[in-house]
Backbone atoms as SQL, in Angstrom:
CREATE TABLE atoms (id INTEGER PRIMARY KEY, chain TEXT, resi INTEGER, resn TEXT, atom TEXT, x REAL, y REAL, z REAL);
INSERT INTO atoms VALUES
  (1, 'A', 1, 'ARG', 'N', -3.877, 6.053, -5.229),
  (2, 'A', 1, 'ARG', 'CA', -3.658, 6.622, -3.911),
  (3, 'A', 1, 'ARG', 'C', -4.960, 6.874, -3.173),
  (4, 'A', 2, 'ARG', 'N', -6.051, 6.949, -3.884),
  (5, 'A', 2, 'ARG', 'CA', -7.324, 7.230, -3.222),
  (6, 'A', 2, 'ARG', 'C', -8.310, 6.098, -3.467),
  (7, 'A', 3, 'ALA', 'N', -9.123, 5.863, -2.480),
  (8, 'A', 3, 'ALA', 'CA', -10.181, 4.868, -2.622),
  (9, 'A', 3, 'ALA', 'C', -11.444, 5.560, -3.109),
  (10, 'A', 4, 'SER', 'N', -12.224, 4.838, -3.882),
  (11, 'A', 4, 'SER', 'CA', -13.498, 5.362, -4.362),
  (12, 'A', 4, 'SER', 'C', -14.537, 4.251, -4.254),
  (13, 'A', 5, 'GLU', 'N', -15.746, 4.532, -4.689),
  (14, 'A', 5, 'GLU', 'CA', -16.794, 3.515, -4.643),
  (15, 'A', 5, 'GLU', 'C', -16.461, 2.321, -5.525),
  (16, 'A', 6, 'SER', 'N', -15.611, 2.518, -6.519),
  (17, 'A', 6, 'SER', 'CA', -15.254, 1.410, -7.408),
  (18, 'A', 6, 'SER', 'C', -14.023, 0.638, -6.922),
  (19, 'A', 7, 'THR', 'N', -13.427, 1.050, -5.810),
  (20, 'A', 7, 'THR', 'CA', -12.264, 0.346, -5.269),
  (21, 'A', 7, 'THR', 'C', -12.686, -1.033, -4.794),
  (22, 'A', 8, 'ARG', 'N', -11.971, -2.060, -5.252),
  (23, 'A', 8, 'ARG', 'CA', -12.291, -3.436, -4.874),
  (24, 'A', 8, 'ARG', 'C', -11.348, -3.977, -3.799),
  (25, 'A', 9, 'LEU', 'N', -10.118, -3.496, -3.800),
  (26, 'A', 9, 'LEU', 'CA', -9.125, -3.965, -2.846),
  (27, 'A', 9, 'LEU', 'C', -8.245, -2.787, -2.447),
  (28, 'A', 10, 'LEU', 'N', -8.104, -2.588, -1.149),
  (29, 'A', 10, 'LEU', 'CA', -7.318, -1.461, -0.652),
  (30, 'A', 10, 'LEU', 'C', -6.251, -1.979, 0.306),
  (31, 'A', 11, 'PHE', 'N', -4.999, -1.767, -0.037),
  (32, 'A', 11, 'PHE', 'CA', -3.893, -2.058, 0.868),
  (33, 'A', 11, 'PHE', 'C', -3.596, -0.778, 1.627),
  (34, 'A', 12, 'CYS', 'N', -3.560, -0.856, 2.951),
  (35, 'A', 12, 'CYS', 'CA', -3.290, 0.368, 3.704),
  (36, 'A', 12, 'CYS', 'C', -2.605, 0.041, 5.023),
  (37, 'A', 13, 'THR', 'N', -2.073, 1.061, 5.629),
  (38, 'A', 13, 'THR', 'CA', -1.424, 0.909, 6.927),
  (39, 'A', 13, 'THR', 'C', -2.480, 0.879, 8.030),
  (40, 'A', 14, 'THR', 'N', -2.051, 0.488, 9.197),
  (41, 'A', 14, 'THR', 'CA', -2.925, 0.501, 10.368),
  (42, 'A', 14, 'THR', 'C', -3.473, 1.903, 10.610),
  (43, 'A', 15, 'GLY', 'N', -2.621, 2.899, 10.495),
  (44, 'A', 15, 'GLY', 'CA', -3.041, 4.285, 10.716),
  (45, 'A', 15, 'GLY', 'C', -4.104, 4.735, 9.735),
  (46, 'A', 16, 'ILE', 'N', -3.965, 4.356, 8.470),
  (47, 'A', 16, 'ILE', 'CA', -4.964, 4.721, 7.456),
  (48, 'A', 16, 'ILE', 'C', -6.299, 4.049, 7.768),
  (49, 'A', 17, 'LEU', 'N', -6.261, 2.778, 8.173),
  (50, 'A', 17, 'LEU', 'CA', -7.510, 2.086, 8.507),
  (51, 'A', 17, 'LEU', 'C', -8.161, 2.702, 9.745),
  (52, 'A', 18, 'LEU', 'N', -7.364, 3.100, 10.720),
  (53, 'A', 18, 'LEU', 'CA', -7.921, 3.779, 11.896),
  (54, 'A', 18, 'LEU', 'C', -8.562, 5.108, 11.507),
  (55, 'A', 19, 'ARG', 'N', -7.945, 5.825, 10.591),
  (56, 'A', 19, 'ARG', 'CA', -8.523, 7.090, 10.131),
  (57, 'A', 19, 'ARG', 'C', -9.838, 6.834, 9.393),
  (58, 'A', 20, 'LYS', 'N', -9.870, 5.770, 8.593),
  (59, 'A', 20, 'LYS', 'CA', -11.109, 5.412, 7.895),
  (60, 'A', 20, 'LYS', 'C', -12.209, 5.102, 8.914),
  (61, 'A', 21, 'LEU', 'N', -11.858, 4.388, 9.974),
  (62, 'A', 21, 'LEU', 'CA', -12.822, 4.086, 11.037),
  (63, 'A', 21, 'LEU', 'C', -13.304, 5.349, 11.737),
  (64, 'A', 22, 'GLN', 'N', -12.430, 6.333, 11.852),
  (65, 'A', 22, 'GLN', 'CA', -12.801, 7.588, 12.499),
  (66, 'A', 22, 'GLN', 'C', -13.922, 8.282, 11.724),
  (67, 'A', 23, 'PHE', 'N', -13.838, 8.250, 10.403),
  (68, 'A', 23, 'PHE', 'CA', -14.833, 8.934, 9.581),
  (69, 'A', 23, 'PHE', 'C', -15.987, 8.028, 9.167),
  (70, 'A', 24, 'ASP', 'N', -15.798, 6.714, 9.264),
  (71, 'A', 24, 'ASP', 'CA', -16.842, 5.752, 8.914),
  (72, 'A', 24, 'ASP', 'C', -16.774, 4.598, 9.911),
  (73, 'A', 25, 'PRO', 'N', -17.356, 4.773, 11.106),
  (74, 'A', 25, 'PRO', 'CA', -17.216, 3.787, 12.179),
  (75, 'A', 25, 'PRO', 'C', -17.767, 2.401, 11.861),
  (76, 'A', 26, 'THR', 'N', -18.602, 2.282, 10.831),
  (77, 'A', 26, 'THR', 'CA', -19.135, 0.964, 10.485),
  (78, 'A', 26, 'THR', 'C', -18.373, 0.306, 9.345),
  (79, 'A', 27, 'LEU', 'N', -17.406, 1.012, 8.779),
  (80, 'A', 27, 'LEU', 'CA', -16.670, 0.530, 7.602),
  (81, 'A', 27, 'LEU', 'C', -17.635, 0.068, 6.514),
  (82, 'A', 28, 'ALA', 'N', -18.602, 0.902, 6.231),
  (83, 'A', 28, 'ALA', 'CA', -19.598, 0.583, 5.201),
  (84, 'A', 28, 'ALA', 'C', -18.894, 0.260, 3.887),
  (85, 'A', 29, 'GLY', 'N', -19.334, -0.785, 3.240),
  (86, 'A', 29, 'GLY', 'CA', -18.753, -1.183, 1.965),
  (87, 'A', 29, 'GLY', 'C', -17.532, -2.073, 2.090),
  (88, 'A', 30, 'VAL', 'N', -17.068, -2.299, 3.306),
  (89, 'A', 30, 'VAL', 'CA', -15.913, -3.179, 3.528),
  (90, 'A', 30, 'VAL', 'C', -16.437, -4.541, 3.959),
  (91, 'A', 31, 'SER', 'N', -16.017, -5.584, 3.261),
  (92, 'A', 31, 'SER', 'CA', -16.485, -6.929, 3.602),
  (93, 'A', 31, 'SER', 'C', -15.444, -7.725, 4.387),
  (94, 'A', 32, 'HIS', 'N', -14.166, -7.453, 4.141),
  (95, 'A', 32, 'HIS', 'CA', -13.088, -8.190, 4.793),
  (96, 'A', 32, 'HIS', 'C', -11.980, -7.227, 5.218),
  (97, 'A', 33, 'VAL', 'N', -11.398, -7.503, 6.369),
  (98, 'A', 33, 'VAL', 'CA', -10.194, -6.800, 6.811),
  (99, 'A', 33, 'VAL', 'C', -9.160, -7.885, 7.092),
  (100, 'A', 34, 'ILE', 'N', -8.015, -7.778, 6.439),
  (101, 'A', 34, 'ILE', 'CA', -6.941, -8.750, 6.625),
  (102, 'A', 34, 'ILE', 'C', -5.798, -8.056, 7.354),
  (103, 'A', 35, 'LEU', 'N', -5.454, -8.599, 8.498),
  (104, 'A', 35, 'LEU', 'CA', -4.354, -8.060, 9.304),
  (105, 'A', 35, 'LEU', 'C', -3.207, -9.058, 9.251),
  (106, 'A', 36, 'ASP', 'N', -2.067, -8.626, 8.746),
  (107, 'A', 36, 'ASP', 'CA', -0.909, -9.508, 8.648),
  (108, 'A', 36, 'ASP', 'C', 0.132, -9.093, 9.684),
  (109, 'A', 37, 'GLU', 'N', 0.922, -10.058, 10.084),
  (110, 'A', 37, 'GLU', 'CA', 2.002, -9.824, 11.053),
  (111, 'A', 37, 'GLU', 'C', 1.483, -9.231, 12.361),
  (112, 'A', 38, 'VAL', 'N', 0.365, -9.775, 12.849),
  (113, 'A', 38, 'VAL', 'CA', -0.238, -9.211, 14.066),
  (114, 'A', 38, 'VAL', 'C', 0.622, -9.414, 15.311),
  (115, 'A', 39, 'HIS', 'N', 1.613, -10.286, 15.219),
  (116, 'A', 39, 'HIS', 'CA', 2.512, -10.464, 16.370),
  (117, 'A', 39, 'HIS', 'C', 3.386, -9.230, 16.575),
  (118, 'A', 40, 'GLU', 'N', 3.504, -8.385, 15.553),
  (119, 'A', 40, 'GLU', 'CA', 4.269, -7.140, 15.674),
  (120, 'A', 40, 'GLU', 'C', 3.364, -6.064, 16.269),
  (121, 'A', 41, 'ARG', 'N', 3.054, -6.232, 17.529),
  (122, 'A', 41, 'ARG', 'CA', 2.062, -5.385, 18.179),
  (123, 'A', 41, 'ARG', 'C', 2.638, -4.044, 18.587),
  (124, 'A', 42, 'ASN', 'N', 1.768, -3.022, 18.495),
  (125, 'A', 42, 'ASN', 'CA', 2.091, -1.686, 18.983),
  (126, 'A', 42, 'ASN', 'C', 0.770, -1.027, 19.377),
  (127, 'A', 43, 'LEU', 'N', 0.832, 0.183, 19.843),
  (128, 'A', 43, 'LEU', 'CA', -0.365, 0.872, 20.318),
  (129, 'A', 43, 'LEU', 'C', -1.431, 0.972, 19.229),
  (130, 'A', 44, 'GLU', 'N', -1.024, 1.356, 18.013),
  (131, 'A', 44, 'GLU', 'CA', -1.983, 1.490, 16.910),
  (132, 'A', 44, 'GLU', 'C', -2.640, 0.162, 16.567),
  (133, 'A', 45, 'SER', 'N', -1.846, -0.890, 16.454),
  (134, 'A', 45, 'SER', 'CA', -2.417, -2.181, 16.061),
  (135, 'A', 45, 'SER', 'C', -3.328, -2.740, 17.153),
  (136, 'A', 46, 'ASP', 'N', -2.959, -2.558, 18.412),
  (137, 'A', 46, 'ASP', 'CA', -3.830, -3.011, 19.501),
  (138, 'A', 46, 'ASP', 'C', -5.142, -2.231, 19.508),
  (139, 'A', 47, 'PHE', 'N', -5.068, -0.934, 19.268),
  (140, 'A', 47, 'PHE', 'CA', -6.289, -0.125, 19.216),
  (141, 'A', 47, 'PHE', 'C', -7.163, -0.550, 18.036),
  (142, 'A', 48, 'LEU', 'N', -6.540, -0.865, 16.896),
  (143, 'A', 48, 'LEU', 'CA', -7.299, -1.344, 15.741),
  (144, 'A', 48, 'LEU', 'C', -8.014, -2.650, 16.067),
  (145, 'A', 49, 'LEU', 'N', -7.350, -3.548, 16.778),
  (146, 'A', 49, 'LEU', 'CA', -7.987, -4.808, 17.172),
  (147, 'A', 49, 'LEU', 'C', -9.199, -4.555, 18.068),
  (148, 'A', 50, 'ILE', 'N', -9.095, -3.594, 18.973),
  (149, 'A', 50, 'ILE', 'CA', -10.230, -3.234, 19.831),
  (150, 'A', 50, 'ILE', 'C', -11.384, -2.727, 18.975),
  (151, 'A', 51, 'CYS', 'N', -11.084, -1.828, 18.056),
  (152, 'A', 51, 'CYS', 'CA', -12.123, -1.261, 17.184),
  (153, 'A', 51, 'CYS', 'C', -12.789, -2.340, 16.343),
  (154, 'A', 52, 'LEU', 'N', -11.992, -3.238, 15.775),
  (155, 'A', 52, 'LEU', 'CA', -12.553, -4.293, 14.932),
  (156, 'A', 52, 'LEU', 'C', -13.376, -5.277, 15.746),
  (157, 'A', 53, 'ARG', 'N', -12.926, -5.590, 16.954),
  (158, 'A', 53, 'ARG', 'CA', -13.696, -6.502, 17.804),
  (159, 'A', 53, 'ARG', 'C', -15.055, -5.884, 18.142),
  (160, 'A', 54, 'ASP', 'N', -15.068, -4.605, 18.474),
  (161, 'A', 54, 'ASP', 'CA', -16.332, -3.923, 18.748),
  (162, 'A', 54, 'ASP', 'C', -17.219, -3.902, 17.508),
  (163, 'A', 55, 'LEU', 'N', -16.623, -3.652, 16.365),
  (164, 'A', 55, 'LEU', 'CA', -17.382, -3.598, 15.117),
  (165, 'A', 55, 'LEU', 'C', -17.965, -4.960, 14.761),
  (166, 'A', 56, 'LEU', 'N', -17.240, -6.029, 15.040),
  (167, 'A', 56, 'LEU', 'CA', -17.742, -7.373, 14.749),
  (168, 'A', 56, 'LEU', 'C', -19.007, -7.700, 15.535),
  (169, 'A', 57, 'SER', 'N', -19.187, -7.077, 16.680),
  (170, 'A', 57, 'SER', 'CA', -20.391, -7.349, 17.473),
  (171, 'A', 57, 'SER', 'C', -21.637, -6.734, 16.845),
  (172, 'A', 58, 'THR', 'N', -21.454, -5.794, 15.928),
  (173, 'A', 58, 'THR', 'CA', -22.604, -5.169, 15.263),
  (174, 'A', 58, 'THR', 'C', -22.685, -5.502, 13.778),
  (175, 'A', 59, 'ARG', 'N', -21.605, -5.993, 13.200),
  (176, 'A', 59, 'ARG', 'CA', -21.582, -6.312, 11.762),
  (177, 'A', 59, 'ARG', 'C', -21.246, -7.780, 11.563),
  (178, 'A', 60, 'ASP', 'N', -22.270, -8.621, 11.525),
  (179, 'A', 60, 'ASP', 'CA', -22.002, -10.041, 11.350),
  (180, 'A', 60, 'ASP', 'C', -21.615, -10.398, 9.917),
  (181, 'A', 61, 'ASP', 'N', -21.663, -9.439, 8.998),
  (182, 'A', 61, 'ASP', 'CA', -21.225, -9.688, 7.627),
  (183, 'A', 61, 'ASP', 'C', -19.746, -9.365, 7.424),
  (184, 'A', 62, 'LEU', 'N', -19.111, -8.749, 8.402),
  (185, 'A', 62, 'LEU', 'CA', -17.699, -8.379, 8.291),
  (186, 'A', 62, 'LEU', 'C', -16.828, -9.570, 8.670),
  (187, 'A', 63, 'ARG', 'N', -15.791, -9.804, 7.886),
  (188, 'A', 63, 'ARG', 'CA', -14.839, -10.870, 8.176),
  (189, 'A', 63, 'ARG', 'C', -13.487, -10.244, 8.493),
  (190, 'A', 64, 'VAL', 'N', -12.907, -10.658, 9.609),
  (191, 'A', 64, 'VAL', 'CA', -11.577, -10.193, 9.992),
  (192, 'A', 64, 'VAL', 'C', -10.656, -11.404, 9.975),
  (193, 'A', 65, 'ILE', 'N', -9.614, -11.309, 9.165),
  (194, 'A', 65, 'ILE', 'CA', -8.635, -12.380, 9.044),
  (195, 'A', 65, 'ILE', 'C', -7.357, -11.900, 9.714),
  (196, 'A', 66, 'VAL', 'N', -6.896, -12.661, 10.699),
  (197, 'A', 66, 'VAL', 'CA', -5.710, -12.308, 11.473),
  (198, 'A', 66, 'VAL', 'C', -4.614, -13.306, 11.102),
  (199, 'A', 67, 'MET', 'N', -3.472, -12.791, 10.628),
  (200, 'A', 67, 'MET', 'CA', -2.404, -13.680, 10.162),
  (201, 'A', 67, 'MET', 'C', -1.066, -13.319, 10.793),
  (202, 'A', 68, 'SER', 'N', -0.256, -14.352, 10.965),
  (203, 'A', 68, 'SER', 'CA', 1.110, -14.175, 11.439),
  (204, 'A', 68, 'SER', 'C', 1.807, -15.527, 11.376),
  (205, 'A', 69, 'ALA', 'N', 3.066, -15.522, 11.019),
  (206, 'A', 69, 'ALA', 'CA', 3.833, -16.770, 11.012),
  (207, 'A', 69, 'ALA', 'C', 4.130, -17.229, 12.434),
  (208, 'A', 70, 'THR', 'N', 4.167, -16.297, 13.376),
  (209, 'A', 70, 'THR', 'CA', 4.497, -16.635, 14.763),
  (210, 'A', 70, 'THR', 'C', 3.375, -16.211, 15.710),
  (211, 'A', 71, 'LEU', 'N', 2.161, -16.351, 15.262),
  (212, 'A', 71, 'LEU', 'CA', 0.996, -15.909, 16.018),
  (213, 'A', 71, 'LEU', 'C', 0.800, -16.731, 17.286),
  (214, 'A', 72, 'ASN', 'N', 0.514, -16.061, 18.382),
  (215, 'A', 72, 'ASN', 'CA', 0.075, -16.725, 19.601),
  (216, 'A', 72, 'ASN', 'C', -1.427, -16.947, 19.427),
  (217, 'A', 73, 'ALA', 'N', -1.777, -18.078, 18.818),
  (218, 'A', 73, 'ALA', 'CA', -3.160, -18.342, 18.430),
  (219, 'A', 73, 'ALA', 'C', -4.114, -18.291, 19.617),
  (220, 'A', 74, 'GLU', 'N', -3.694, -18.825, 20.753),
  (221, 'A', 74, 'GLU', 'CA', -4.574, -18.832, 21.922),
  (222, 'A', 74, 'GLU', 'C', -4.908, -17.419, 22.390),
  (223, 'A', 75, 'LEU', 'N', -3.940, -16.531, 22.353),
  (224, 'A', 75, 'LEU', 'CA', -4.168, -15.150, 22.773),
  (225, 'A', 75, 'LEU', 'C', -5.238, -14.491, 21.903),
  (226, 'A', 76, 'PHE', 'N', -5.086, -14.603, 20.586),
  (227, 'A', 76, 'PHE', 'CA', -6.034, -13.955, 19.691),
  (228, 'A', 76, 'PHE', 'C', -7.370, -14.693, 19.661),
  (229, 'A', 77, 'ALA', 'N', -7.347, -16.012, 19.766),
  (230, 'A', 77, 'ALA', 'CA', -8.592, -16.779, 19.791),
  (231, 'A', 77, 'ALA', 'C', -9.412, -16.418, 21.021),
  (232, 'A', 78, 'SER', 'N', -8.763, -16.303, 22.166),
  (233, 'A', 78, 'SER', 'CA', -9.510, -15.959, 23.377),
  (234, 'A', 78, 'SER', 'C', -10.042, -14.534, 23.302),
  (235, 'A', 79, 'TYR', 'N', -9.323, -13.654, 22.616),
  (236, 'A', 79, 'TYR', 'CA', -9.774, -12.270, 22.485),
  (237, 'A', 79, 'TYR', 'C', -11.010, -12.172, 21.602),
  (238, 'A', 80, 'PHE', 'N', -11.014, -12.880, 20.483),
  (239, 'A', 80, 'PHE', 'CA', -12.140, -12.808, 19.555),
  (240, 'A', 80, 'PHE', 'C', -13.194, -13.873, 19.816),
  (241, 'A', 81, 'CYS', 'N', -12.874, -14.897, 20.571),
  (242, 'A', 81, 'CYS', 'CA', -13.768, -16.041, 20.774),
  (243, 'A', 81, 'CYS', 'C', -15.051, -15.675, 21.494),
  (244, 'A', 82, 'ALA', 'N', -15.037, -14.669, 22.304),
  (245, 'A', 82, 'ALA', 'CA', -16.218, -14.300, 23.080),
  (246, 'A', 82, 'ALA', 'C', -17.328, -13.729, 22.207),
  (247, 'A', 83, 'LEU', 'N', -17.029, -13.482, 20.952),
  (248, 'A', 83, 'LEU', 'CA', -18.039, -12.905, 20.070),
  (249, 'A', 83, 'LEU', 'C', -19.034, -13.963, 19.630),
  (250, 'A', 84, 'PRO', 'N', -20.320, -13.621, 19.560),
  (251, 'A', 84, 'PRO', 'CA', -21.293, -14.584, 19.049),
  (252, 'A', 84, 'PRO', 'C', -21.005, -14.864, 17.579),
  (253, 'A', 85, 'GLY', 'N', -21.236, -16.101, 17.174),
  (254, 'A', 85, 'GLY', 'CA', -21.023, -16.457, 15.778),
  (255, 'A', 85, 'GLY', 'C', -19.560, -16.626, 15.429),
  (256, 'A', 86, 'ASP', 'N', -18.741, -16.926, 16.419),
  (257, 'A', 86, 'ASP', 'CA', -17.314, -17.124, 16.171),
  (258, 'A', 86, 'ASP', 'C', -17.121, -18.281, 15.199),
  (259, 'A', 87, 'HIS', 'N', -16.330, -18.038, 14.182),
  (260, 'A', 87, 'HIS', 'CA', -16.087, -19.068, 13.172),
  (261, 'A', 87, 'HIS', 'C', -14.589, -19.278, 13.002),
  (262, 'A', 88, 'ARG', 'N', -13.922, -19.543, 14.110),
  (263, 'A', 88, 'ARG', 'CA', -12.485, -19.784, 14.050),
  (264, 'A', 88, 'ARG', 'C', -12.198, -20.992, 13.179),
  (265, 'A', 89, 'ARG', 'N', -11.081, -20.931, 12.511),
  (266, 'A', 89, 'ARG', 'CA', -10.644, -22.064, 11.711),
  (267, 'A', 89, 'ARG', 'C', -9.275, -22.485, 12.220),
  (268, 'A', 90, 'GLU', 'N', -8.987, -23.759, 12.078),
  (269, 'A', 90, 'GLU', 'CA', -7.667, -24.256, 12.447),
  (270, 'A', 90, 'GLU', 'C', -6.614, -23.597, 11.563),
  (271, 'A', 91, 'ALA', 'N', -5.422, -23.491, 12.079),
  (272, 'A', 91, 'ALA', 'CA', -4.324, -22.944, 11.278),
  (273, 'A', 91, 'ALA', 'C', -4.100, -23.842, 10.070),
  (274, 'A', 92, 'LEU', 'N', -3.872, -23.216, 8.945),
  (275, 'A', 92, 'LEU', 'CA', -3.675, -23.957, 7.708),
  (276, 'A', 92, 'LEU', 'C', -2.194, -24.055, 7.381),
  (277, 'A', 93, 'PRO', 'N', -1.804, -25.130, 6.694),
  (278, 'A', 93, 'PRO', 'CA', -0.419, -25.184, 6.218),
  (279, 'A', 93, 'PRO', 'C', -0.154, -24.008, 5.295),
  (280, 'A', 94, 'LYS', 'N', 1.083, -23.593, 5.192),
  (281, 'A', 94, 'LYS', 'CA', 1.410, -22.409, 4.406),
  (282, 'A', 94, 'LYS', 'C', 1.015, -22.528, 2.951),
  (283, 'A', 95, 'ASP', 'N', 0.930, -23.753, 2.427),
  (284, 'A', 95, 'ASP', 'CA', 0.593, -23.916, 1.018),
  (285, 'A', 95, 'ASP', 'C', -0.898, -24.180, 0.797),
  (286, 'A', 96, 'ALA', 'N', -1.703, -24.073, 1.837),
  (287, 'A', 96, 'ALA', 'CA', -3.140, -24.347, 1.719),
  (288, 'A', 96, 'ALA', 'C', -3.867, -23.160, 1.110),
  (289, 'A', 97, 'TRP', 'N', -4.979, -23.447, 0.478),
  (290, 'A', 97, 'TRP', 'CA', -5.816, -22.414, -0.127),
  (291, 'A', 97, 'TRP', 'C', -7.254, -22.691, 0.279),
  (292, 'A', 98, 'VAL', 'N', -7.952, -21.692, 0.733),
  (293, 'A', 98, 'VAL', 'CA', -9.354, -21.837, 1.105),
  (294, 'A', 98, 'VAL', 'C', -10.168, -20.990, 0.148),
  (295, 'A', 99, 'ALA', 'N', -11.161, -21.602, -0.488),
  (296, 'A', 99, 'ALA', 'CA', -12.021, -20.869, -1.413),
  (297, 'A', 99, 'ALA', 'C', -12.883, -19.897, -0.629),
  (298, 'A', 100, 'PRO', 'N', -13.197, -18.741, -1.219),
  (299, 'A', 100, 'PRO', 'CA', -14.044, -17.768, -0.525),
  (300, 'A', 100, 'PRO', 'C', -15.427, -18.336, -0.252),
  (301, 'A', 101, 'GLU', 'N', -16.055, -17.844, 0.806),
  (302, 'A', 101, 'GLU', 'CA', -17.401, -18.308, 1.175),
  (303, 'A', 101, 'GLU', 'C', -18.421, -17.837, 0.185);
């Protein structure tokens, strides 16, 4: 139920991640944030996207993965595309696997 320095993977809600950002605005120690079902938008998830986009402009080591089966790719690509160092990838088939960088 609690994260510690030895935590390697943390599954959490949007609200929990926003609270973590409140107390640690740089998300120190976090290398990747995976957002699933982003098409199910609400106030919290939109605010999280704003926070992560701002954070990406200062943390070039942070990776944000945005996933959805019904994603409006152009909407999210245009939102994140303005960032320097954009490394968008084409949508992969559902059975594809990409090795970590």
